[in-house]
C-alpha positions as MATLAB code, in Angstrom:
seq = 'MNKGGILLLFFFSFLGLNAQEKKKETAKDTVKTEVVNVITTYNPKIADANKIQRTPQIKLAEKRKKKQLKYSIFSVPVVSTFVPKTGVVKGIDVGVKERIYRNYIAGGFGNYSTPFVETDLHYDTRFENEMGIYAKYISSNENIENTPLTSTFSNFKTTLFYKQQERYFDWKISLNSAQNKYNWYGIPENLKTSTAIKTINSEQENNYFQLVGALDFENAILENIKVRVSSFSDAYQSNELLMHLATNFNFALDFISYNLNALSVDTKIEVLKGAFKNNSSGNSEIDYSIITSKIHPTYNFTLFDFSIKTGIKLFASLDTENTATNILAYPDVQISKSINKDALILYTGVSGDLKTNTYKEFTEENPYVSPTLFITQSSEKMNVFLGASGTLNKDFSFNFKASYKEEEDKAFFIRNNSKSNGTNLIANNIPLENYDFGNSFRVTYDDVTTRSFLGEFEYDFTNKIAAGGSIQYDDFEVKNLAEAWNLPALQFAVFAKYKSEKWYATTNVFYVDERKIAVYNGPFPSNEVSTGRLDSFVDFNLNGGYHIHDTLSVFLKLNNVLNTKYQRFSNFNVQGFQVLGGVTYKFDF';
ca = [
     -31.218   49.392  -58.850;
     -27.675   49.936  -57.599;
     -24.821   47.691  -57.532;
     -24.393   47.218  -54.129;
     -28.600   46.058  -54.147;
     -27.402   43.566  -56.896;
     -24.753   41.876  -55.046;
     -26.754   41.468  -51.790;
     -29.794   39.894  -53.633;
     -27.161   37.598  -55.825;
     -25.767   36.602  -52.386;
     -28.903   35.549  -50.778;
     -30.456   34.062  -54.111;
     -26.869   31.510  -54.127;
     -27.386   30.512  -50.134;
     -30.898   29.753  -50.405;
     -29.735   27.335  -53.584;
     -26.969   26.470  -51.744;
     -29.754   25.295  -48.209;
     -32.010   23.486  -51.321;
     -28.541   21.400  -52.421;
     -27.359   20.064  -49.246;
     -31.247   18.681  -47.918;
     -31.286   17.299  -51.185;
     -28.172   15.221  -50.478;
     -29.057   14.615  -46.572;
     -31.868   13.174  -47.187;
     -31.982    9.467  -46.792;
     -34.193    6.867  -49.102;
     -36.286    5.249  -46.230;
     -39.365    5.912  -44.685;
     -38.871    6.965  -40.902;
     -41.982    5.957  -38.829;
     -43.247    8.433  -35.538;
     -46.020    8.637  -33.475;
     -47.735   12.230  -33.678;
     -50.521   13.076  -30.553;
     -52.512   15.437  -31.899;
     -54.638   17.512  -28.510;
     -57.257   19.497  -28.820;
     -60.234   20.573  -27.311;
     -63.765   19.431  -28.380;
     -66.383   22.151  -28.982;
     -69.812   20.208  -29.216;
     -72.550   21.551  -30.838;
     -76.657   21.553  -29.997;
     -76.717   18.640  -32.500;
     -74.436   16.353  -30.871;
     -76.634   16.965  -27.544;
     -79.597   14.061  -26.246;
     -82.315   16.322  -24.435;
     -82.750   14.776  -21.162;
     -86.075   13.564  -21.065;
     -88.632   14.318  -17.857;
     -90.547   11.158  -17.692;
     -88.446    8.824  -19.399;
     -90.452    5.657  -20.451;
     -90.194    2.735  -18.515;
     -88.052   -0.042  -19.123;
     -87.500   -3.131  -17.151;
     -85.090   -3.655  -14.320;
     -81.918   -6.596  -15.239;
     -82.257   -9.607  -13.961;
     -79.730   -8.658  -11.219;
     -81.163   -6.385   -9.695;
     -83.348   -5.877   -6.697;
     -86.871   -4.776   -5.870;
     -88.687   -4.688   -2.906;
     -91.633   -7.921   -2.423;
     -95.134   -6.964   -2.029;
     -97.047   -9.672   -0.300;
    -101.165   -9.225   -0.767;
    -103.942  -11.376   -0.398;
    -107.197  -10.469   -2.122;
    -109.996  -11.434    0.374;
    -113.342  -11.021   -0.051;
    -114.207   -9.390    2.335;
    -111.213   -7.118    3.395;
    -112.130   -8.495    6.858;
    -108.953  -11.630    6.259;
    -106.663   -9.128    4.896;
    -102.934   -9.483    6.156;
     -99.647   -7.869    4.428;
     -96.386   -9.346    5.855;
     -93.431   -6.985    6.183;
     -91.292   -6.942    3.623;
     -87.227   -6.012    3.060;
     -85.238   -5.778   -0.260;
     -85.775   -8.962   -2.433;
     -84.651   -9.621   -5.867;
     -87.598  -10.044   -9.015;
     -87.439  -12.418  -11.509;
     -86.785  -11.607  -15.019;
     -89.896  -11.707  -17.001;
     -88.490  -12.810  -19.940;
     -90.560  -11.313  -22.550;
     -90.254   -7.485  -23.124;
     -93.983   -6.253  -23.004;
     -95.607   -2.985  -24.253;
     -96.065   -1.087  -21.354;
     -99.690    0.747  -21.843;
    -100.850    3.899  -19.775;
    -104.360    2.785  -19.482;
    -106.671    0.465  -18.505;
    -110.112   -0.711  -17.778;
    -110.355   -4.260  -15.606;
    -114.141   -5.540  -14.766;
    -114.799   -8.515  -13.449;
    -117.987  -10.710  -11.295;
    -117.564  -13.051   -8.372;
    -119.859  -14.909   -6.107;
    -120.765  -13.346   -3.092;
    -122.822  -11.245   -5.629;
    -119.415   -9.344   -5.895;
    -119.169   -6.753   -9.081;
    -115.399   -5.239   -9.637;
    -114.389   -2.501  -11.741;
    -110.955   -1.057  -11.672;
    -109.959    1.916  -13.959;
    -106.342    3.830  -14.650;
    -107.041    6.469  -17.142;
    -103.332    8.505  -17.926;
    -103.523   12.283  -20.588;
    -100.288   13.922  -21.342;
     -98.837   16.834  -23.908;
     -94.999   16.089  -24.126;
     -93.177   17.284  -21.176;
     -95.361   19.537  -20.395;
     -98.307   18.461  -18.312;
    -100.231   15.615  -16.831;
    -103.803   14.675  -15.960;
    -105.422   11.329  -15.090;
    -108.297    9.799  -12.499;
    -108.380    6.379  -10.675;
    -111.134    4.378   -9.454;
    -111.941    1.350   -8.548;
    -115.388   -0.358   -6.858;
    -115.780   -3.725   -5.186;
    -118.787   -4.848   -3.117;
    -119.884   -8.209   -1.885;
    -123.857   -8.477   -1.163;
    -124.380  -12.104    0.375;
    -124.018  -12.635    3.442;
    -121.249  -14.835    5.914;
    -122.690  -18.174    6.600;
    -124.125  -17.913   10.403;
    -124.069  -14.021   10.868;
    -127.586  -13.412   12.067;
    -126.792   -9.449   11.221;
    -126.312   -8.533    7.655;
    -122.062   -9.204    6.239;
    -122.387   -6.972    3.056;
    -119.267   -4.519    2.424;
    -118.549   -2.436   -0.386;
    -115.423    0.043   -1.206;
    -115.445    2.877   -4.135;
    -112.413    5.051   -3.902;
    -111.236    7.922   -6.789;
    -107.939    9.760   -7.357;
    -107.776   12.431   -9.969;
    -104.475   14.499  -10.585;
    -102.898   17.225  -12.756;
     -99.273   17.973  -12.684;
     -97.496   20.864  -14.926;
     -93.533   20.677  -15.561;
     -92.360   24.611  -15.454;
     -88.754   25.496  -16.154;
     -87.266   25.786  -12.675;
     -89.770   23.309  -10.366;
     -92.780   20.938  -11.189;
     -95.599   21.209   -9.643;
     -98.672   18.504   -9.009;
    -103.036   18.745   -7.294;
    -104.513   15.828   -6.340;
    -107.542   14.961   -5.006;
    -108.320   11.877   -3.558;
    -112.095   10.158   -2.017;
    -113.009    6.908   -0.897;
    -116.096    5.610    0.310;
    -116.659    2.754    2.471;
    -119.157    0.732    4.203;
    -118.960   -1.975    6.484;
    -121.309   -4.081    9.044;
    -120.818   -4.684   12.761;
    -121.803   -7.938   12.161;
    -119.806   -9.978   14.706;
    -122.677  -10.567   17.619;
    -121.583  -13.114   20.691;
    -122.688  -16.620   20.319;
    -125.177  -15.736   23.646;
    -126.939  -13.519   21.641;
    -127.163  -14.345   18.010;
    -130.920  -15.793   19.194;
    -131.798  -12.925   20.845;
    -134.877  -10.495   20.169;
    -132.707   -7.818   20.484;
    -130.615   -8.085   17.816;
    -133.655   -7.629   15.474;
    -133.437   -4.372   16.355;
    -129.854   -3.555   14.982;
    -129.052   -1.542   11.465;
    -125.588   -2.653   11.523;
    -123.728   -0.330    9.157;
    -121.809    1.631    9.295;
    -120.571    4.088    6.541;
    -117.000    6.450    6.014;
    -115.902    8.818    3.940;
    -112.673   10.497    2.956;
    -111.490   13.204    1.093;
    -107.860   14.583    0.577;
    -106.582   17.457   -1.219;
    -103.077   17.381   -2.038;
    -100.482   19.872   -3.585;
     -96.753   19.371   -4.205;
     -93.859   21.504   -5.797;
     -90.241   20.352   -6.949;
     -87.956   22.612   -7.238;
     -84.982   21.841   -9.773;
     -81.215   22.304   -8.150;
     -82.276   24.647   -5.250;
     -81.752   24.208   -1.661;
     -85.638   24.078   -0.931;
     -86.114   20.630   -2.420;
     -90.076   19.818   -2.239;
     -93.003   21.196   -0.479;
     -96.398   19.223    0.361;
     -99.344   20.122    1.531;
    -102.319   17.663    2.540;
    -105.651   18.354    3.965;
    -108.079   15.594    4.603;
    -111.159   15.252    5.698;
    -112.905   11.886    7.375;
    -116.454   11.326    8.887;
    -118.766    8.343    9.386;
    -122.750    7.904    9.621;
    -122.577    8.605   13.561;
    -121.500   12.349   13.460;
    -117.741   11.861   14.013;
    -115.571   14.060   12.154;
    -111.716   14.462   11.797;
    -109.730   17.182   10.476;
    -105.681   16.274    9.259;
    -103.515   19.468    8.464;
    -100.201   18.579    6.938;
     -97.380   20.630    5.768;
     -94.032   19.072    5.234;
     -90.631   20.146    3.482;
     -87.398   18.774    2.451;
     -83.918   20.886    2.054;
     -80.832   19.833    1.126;
     -77.616   21.971    1.860;
     -74.370   21.819    0.348;
     -71.186   21.390    2.217;
     -69.028   22.345   -0.611;
     -67.872   25.431    1.078;
     -66.281   23.692    4.078;
     -64.803   20.949    1.627;
     -65.190   19.536   -1.603;
     -65.202   16.034    0.239;
     -68.345   16.615    2.342;
     -71.936   15.768    1.009;
     -74.843   17.579    1.229;
     -77.228   18.094    4.619;
     -80.792   16.815    4.308;
     -83.457   18.551    6.847;
     -86.818   16.991    6.316;
     -89.529   19.655    8.715;
     -93.393   18.532    8.768;
     -95.901   20.223   10.732;
     -99.294   18.658   11.052;
    -102.608   19.442   13.081;
    -105.186   17.111   13.565;
    -108.716   17.733   15.366;
    -111.513   15.636   16.015;
    -114.461   14.578   17.553;
    -116.832   11.728   18.493;
    -120.561   12.281   19.267;
    -120.898    9.822   22.072;
    -117.969    8.230   24.299;
    -118.553    4.558   25.552;
    -121.306    5.992   28.167;
    -122.727    7.718   25.818;
    -123.114   10.439   27.509;
    -120.858   12.889   26.473;
    -118.770   14.247   23.157;
    -115.157   13.044   22.672;
    -113.038   15.841   21.437;
    -109.240   15.419   20.530;
    -106.926   17.878   19.211;
    -103.037   17.861   18.530;
    -100.408   19.793   16.735;
     -96.961   18.413   16.068;
     -93.846   20.056   14.453;
     -91.023   17.865   13.359;
     -87.173   18.879   12.393;
     -85.214   16.015   10.999;
     -81.780   16.557    9.943;
     -79.695   13.286    8.105;
     -76.101   13.364    7.096;
     -74.292   10.636    4.672;
     -70.755    9.559    4.403;
     -68.318    6.736    3.749;
     -65.673    5.978    6.235;
     -63.083    2.890    5.768;
     -65.722    1.298    3.389;
     -68.868    1.644    5.535;
     -71.836    3.580    4.313;
     -73.249    5.961    7.178;
     -76.027    7.133    7.852;
     -76.653    9.682   11.061;
     -79.720   11.954   11.872;
     -81.830   12.847   14.596;
     -85.912   13.711   15.084;
     -86.598   16.598   17.091;
     -90.679   17.072   17.944;
     -92.373   19.154   19.827;
     -96.035   17.921   20.038;
     -99.150   19.917   21.623;
    -102.657   18.193   22.733;
    -104.659   21.027   23.520;
    -107.450   19.051   25.001;
    -105.245   17.215   27.232;
    -103.339   20.401   28.355;
    -100.112   18.281   27.734;
     -96.885   19.047   25.888;
     -93.749   16.902   24.656;
     -90.648   17.978   23.389;
     -89.001   14.429   22.264;
     -86.065   13.547   21.017;
     -85.037   10.268   18.919;
     -81.753    8.840   16.963;
     -81.781    7.660   13.291;
     -78.297    6.124   12.704;
     -77.547    3.209   10.213;
     -74.255    1.679    9.184;
     -73.602   -0.786    6.548;
     -70.895   -2.589    4.903;
     -71.169   -4.396    1.276;
     -68.916   -7.738    1.045;
     -67.940   -9.406   -2.021;
     -70.033   -6.831   -4.399;
     -73.383   -6.465   -2.443;
     -73.418  -10.679   -2.214;
     -73.931   -9.727    1.253;
     -74.339   -6.738    2.983;
     -74.475   -6.463    6.838;
     -76.414   -3.455    8.289;
     -77.561   -2.354   11.590;
     -78.551    0.617   13.313;
     -80.619    2.630   15.870;
     -83.726    5.045   14.938;
     -87.325    5.858   16.887;
     -90.051    7.933   16.085;
     -93.661    9.821   16.763;
     -96.470    8.549   15.478;
     -99.803   10.524   15.569;
    -102.905    8.296   15.203;
    -105.401    9.133   13.572;
    -109.513    7.494   13.351;
    -109.221    6.578    9.503;
    -105.963    5.007   10.110;
    -108.117    2.652   12.927;
    -110.654    1.653   10.233;
    -108.386    0.842    7.630;
    -106.457   -1.767   10.401;
    -110.190   -2.844   12.142;
    -113.118   -1.457   10.161;
    -115.348   -2.636   13.524;
    -113.756    0.195   15.465;
    -116.961    2.049   17.506;
    -117.339    5.307   16.866;
    -115.867    6.445   20.626;
    -111.975    5.887   20.398;
    -109.621    7.605   22.664;
    -106.961    9.303   20.470;
    -103.850   10.161   21.145;
     -99.838    9.458   19.820;
     -97.617    6.595   20.038;
     -93.952    7.062   20.745;
     -91.320    4.381   19.782;
     -89.050    5.413   21.791;
     -85.896    2.943   20.440;
     -85.185    0.555   18.002;
     -82.626   -1.366   17.421;
     -81.950   -3.561   14.427;
     -79.035   -5.850   13.253;
     -79.616   -7.572    9.886;
     -77.754   -9.155    6.895;
     -79.041   -8.630    3.082;
     -77.727   -9.927   -0.231;
     -77.763  -11.883   -3.120;
     -76.033  -14.955   -4.488;
     -75.500  -16.268   -7.389;
     -77.979  -13.855   -9.134;
     -80.253  -16.352   -8.424;
     -81.404  -16.464   -4.426;
     -81.595  -13.490   -2.912;
     -82.197  -12.987    1.369;
     -82.930  -10.287    4.197;
     -82.718  -11.284    7.675;
     -83.390   -8.687   10.333;
     -83.219   -9.240   14.055;
     -84.526   -5.945   16.222;
     -85.436   -4.914   19.905;
     -87.945   -1.963   19.750;
     -89.501   -0.145   22.648;
     -92.710    1.627   22.480;
     -94.865    3.981   24.569;
     -98.759    4.025   24.139;
     -99.062    1.102   21.227;
    -102.664    1.170   20.690;
    -104.309   -2.367   20.489;
    -107.652   -3.291   19.443;
    -110.398   -5.105   22.305;
    -113.404   -6.456   21.792;
    -116.376   -3.769   23.679;
    -118.657   -5.592   26.377;
    -121.873   -6.175   25.061;
    -124.595   -3.634   27.542;
    -127.642   -5.564   26.460;
    -128.384   -9.321   27.746;
    -130.521   -9.921   24.605;
    -133.634   -8.467   25.787;
    -133.054   -4.659   26.777;
    -132.378   -1.268   24.576;
    -131.703    0.999   27.207;
    -128.852    1.105   29.503;
    -128.201    3.462   31.845;
    -131.310    5.130   30.896;
    -129.172    5.970   27.472;
    -131.075    4.087   24.518;
    -128.655    1.483   23.145;
    -126.430    2.213   19.858;
    -125.942   -0.590   17.221;
    -122.691   -0.866   18.025;
    -123.467   -1.453   21.716;
    -124.308   -5.261   21.682;
    -120.606   -6.418   21.810;
    -120.028   -6.346   18.184;
    -117.658   -3.716   18.144;
    -114.081   -2.828   19.332;
    -112.092   -0.088   21.690;
    -108.590    0.927   21.166;
    -106.702    0.653   24.382;
    -103.000    1.929   24.979;
     -99.958    0.718   26.579;
     -96.224    0.702   26.722;
     -94.505   -2.584   24.747;
     -91.506   -4.232   24.504;
     -91.163   -6.322   21.527;
     -88.373   -8.694   20.159;
     -88.741   -9.085   17.130;
     -86.921  -11.556   13.839;
     -88.036  -10.963   10.237;
     -86.450  -13.561    7.256;
     -87.172  -13.370    3.799;
     -85.972  -15.162    0.454;
     -86.448  -15.581   -3.009;
     -84.978  -18.026   -5.709;
     -85.501  -17.857   -9.371;
     -85.152  -21.217  -10.832;
     -85.898  -20.130  -14.349;
     -86.542  -16.760  -16.105;
     -90.135  -17.917  -15.647;
     -90.569  -19.157  -12.142;
     -89.774  -17.866   -8.841;
     -90.512  -18.722   -5.524;
     -90.166  -17.352   -1.683;
     -90.945  -16.851    1.246;
     -91.173  -14.639    4.686;
     -91.265  -15.458    8.605;
     -91.852  -12.575   11.076;
     -91.593  -13.726   14.969;
     -92.235  -10.700   17.408;
     -91.990  -11.587   21.628;
     -94.330   -8.900   22.694;
     -94.129   -7.573   27.019;
     -96.756   -5.146   27.736;
     -96.603   -3.261   30.763;
    -100.090   -2.960   32.521;
    -102.571   -5.073   29.705;
    -102.662   -8.435   30.692;
    -101.847   -9.459   27.292;
    -100.789   -7.596   24.039;
    -104.634   -8.280   22.927;
    -104.938   -9.422   19.015;
    -101.009   -9.983   18.088;
     -99.960  -13.087   16.624;
     -96.764  -13.914   18.002;
     -95.881  -15.886   14.270;
     -96.527  -15.171   11.103;
     -95.417  -16.658    7.779;
     -95.920  -16.783    4.018;
     -95.301  -18.518    1.301;
     -95.510  -18.138   -2.607;
     -95.147  -18.967   -6.294;
     -94.784  -17.254   -9.610;
     -95.382  -18.123  -12.964;
     -94.749  -15.846  -15.893;
     -94.373  -16.266  -19.826;
     -95.311  -14.684  -23.153;
     -99.447  -15.791  -22.816;
     -99.826  -17.102  -19.075;
     -99.362  -15.284  -15.483;
     -99.956  -17.071  -11.960;
     -99.605  -16.794   -8.768;
     -99.793  -18.202   -5.296;
     -99.745  -17.501   -1.951;
     -99.802  -19.408    1.251;
    -100.755  -17.095    4.574;
    -100.211  -18.478    8.254;
    -100.985  -16.576   11.471;
    -100.587  -17.722   14.520;
    -103.182  -17.662   17.492;
    -103.874  -14.588   18.928;
    -104.772  -13.625   22.871;
    -108.485  -12.221   23.064;
    -110.525  -10.298   25.925;
    -113.318  -12.694   27.396;
    -115.592  -10.672   29.866;
    -116.659  -12.102   33.072;
    -119.311  -10.472   33.752;
    -122.167   -8.449   31.490;
    -121.746   -4.133   30.883;
    -121.040   -2.446   32.792;
    -118.034   -5.077   33.924;
    -115.010   -4.232   32.178;
    -113.549   -7.071   33.832;
    -111.656   -9.940   31.277;
    -110.122  -12.724   31.039;
    -107.931  -14.332   28.112;
    -109.089  -15.996   25.189;
    -108.106  -17.161   22.209;
    -108.468  -16.984   18.823;
    -107.461  -20.014   16.129;
    -104.424  -19.813   14.103;
    -105.478  -20.276   10.442;
    -103.803  -21.232    7.053;
    -105.355  -19.050    4.067;
    -104.286  -20.304    0.099;
    -104.391  -18.308   -2.158;
    -104.513  -18.676   -6.524;
    -104.542  -15.756   -9.392;
    -103.767  -15.949  -12.597;
    -104.628  -15.204  -16.317;
    -104.421  -15.366  -19.851;
    -103.086  -12.721  -22.616;
    -105.538  -12.829  -25.015;
    -103.821   -9.854  -26.614;
    -101.263   -7.161  -26.306;
    -104.294   -5.119  -25.243;
    -107.051   -8.071  -24.182;
    -106.550   -9.974  -20.976;
    -108.797  -12.313  -19.047;
    -107.815  -12.666  -15.119;
    -109.289  -15.581  -12.250;
    -108.322  -14.850   -8.796;
    -109.071  -17.709   -5.964;
    -109.242  -16.663   -2.265;
    -109.363  -18.785    1.065;
    -109.251  -22.006   -1.702;
    -109.295  -24.292    1.387;
    -112.390  -22.966    2.470;
    -110.835  -22.249    5.819;
    -113.426  -20.821    8.191;
    -111.222  -18.079   10.763;
    -111.735  -15.788   12.264;
    -109.789  -12.089   11.615;
    -111.398  -10.214   14.793;
    -113.198  -12.174   17.558;
    -116.922  -12.958   16.140;
    -116.448  -11.991   12.881;
    -116.090  -15.063   10.041;
    -114.600  -14.090    7.271;
    -115.916  -15.278    3.958;
    -115.119  -18.904    2.764;
    -113.607  -20.009   -0.980;
    -114.209  -17.144   -3.306;
    -114.084  -16.748   -6.987;
    -113.568  -13.411   -9.055;
    -113.165  -13.721  -12.696;
    -112.890  -11.033  -15.819;
    -111.656   -8.927  -17.991;
    -108.582   -6.353  -18.494;
    -108.797   -3.757  -21.228;
    -104.881   -1.849  -22.435;
    -104.783    1.208  -23.876;
    -102.970    4.573  -25.006;
    -104.851    7.430  -26.032;
];
């Protein structure tokens, strides 16, 4: 190495030593504290993620959450069943968290020779598929007091389903069936001792089958598709076929603006076709065929703290038997405002709808209709409502609603006039049917304006005891009929619930105001009627049970405890005091 290189190396070494000495001299013997912010990205690993379960376990709701309140009467027979309308009210806190079993079998027996069996069974492979069966049977095999005709009944229904979860969609297929047997036992007083009724076989049997297919898509514009095909028939060669295709689309509007919500569009195509062997005169067949299509777009948004839903329902209806075509449009608007964190919610809106009436639905509402009905559609032209709901102090829930509704061709039940005077079995040279003795109902239609008020409340006394009630008042104004037949102006219900770790009990008291009924001024073929009345009634029911074990419990149902002898429909008395007791066993596979 030459002399220049040696000198250069020595010079840089000297600078390094000198810098170290200076740094050492400037060091202080105190500690200076500083805040160090470290910014980095989070790179999760697969092990850090929890897989979302598509079939989550059911958990009990928190005490402050609300749920729908449902009322029901287990009156045997179903003749006296009254189910008032419900709104949004809060349920009770059940206290002790129960283990929820997916399967159960229940069986019991009651007076009026009433056997009862019910089961619900499920099986699934985790996250992939599920299948199950539900079945229920109940019957009453003793006649009601002071009814000369047979007044027994039986109900049997089943549901089978299979559900499969795929990668991008889920699909489900179900088969529903039902068989119901009732009797036209409501003979008028002047015929109860006649010789003609000895020839009456009053039993009517209805059979129902329905095949349902559904597709639910994940993260797609087309959210779901549902197809239903139903068949309904009776013992008098009546038949009805209903085909239904419904879809739901969800169109994202973020390509216009990030502040816009999605637009929801529901569509439906419905085909109804049916026939009755005889009309009311018994000399010709009744055919009906109605095709209906619907499109229903809705859009939800928030403006100045008001939640707003806007939409419109568009219908195209074709009655092929009566060569009638209608294009109809109905509003669907609702506005709500939450005050003080849902302590009070004010809401208002206007809506409308087109309903296709069916023979099956009429038999569910009134099992004693004759198989000679005229079937058409009912139009709810306008329904304007204003209400308030909310929760006070987490214990008191309420819902109040006032409404004004205009309907075209609303259906009413009116009793058929008897074609027999007590001795004849032929009218107009046509043999009388078993429902021609004033013991069945027909359907008539009229335009109606209804002003209504609905009030509901529930109060939680403790986490084990709750009570509440509902009241509904309707003022009907009919256009052509003499009265709003068989519709009460006032209905109210009161209930109380108790639940502990071992015991549970529920009591319900229902009141239904008097109803106007048709009274014929002369024998058939006269259709002139005057107004009669069905008395108001109170139906008091109790039911409860005891959990012997998590899997085994006993129950007891007491219906019409006051043994009230009232009529749900004209001349059709209901059963008196009813007792039904049994055992329920719950389990998992």
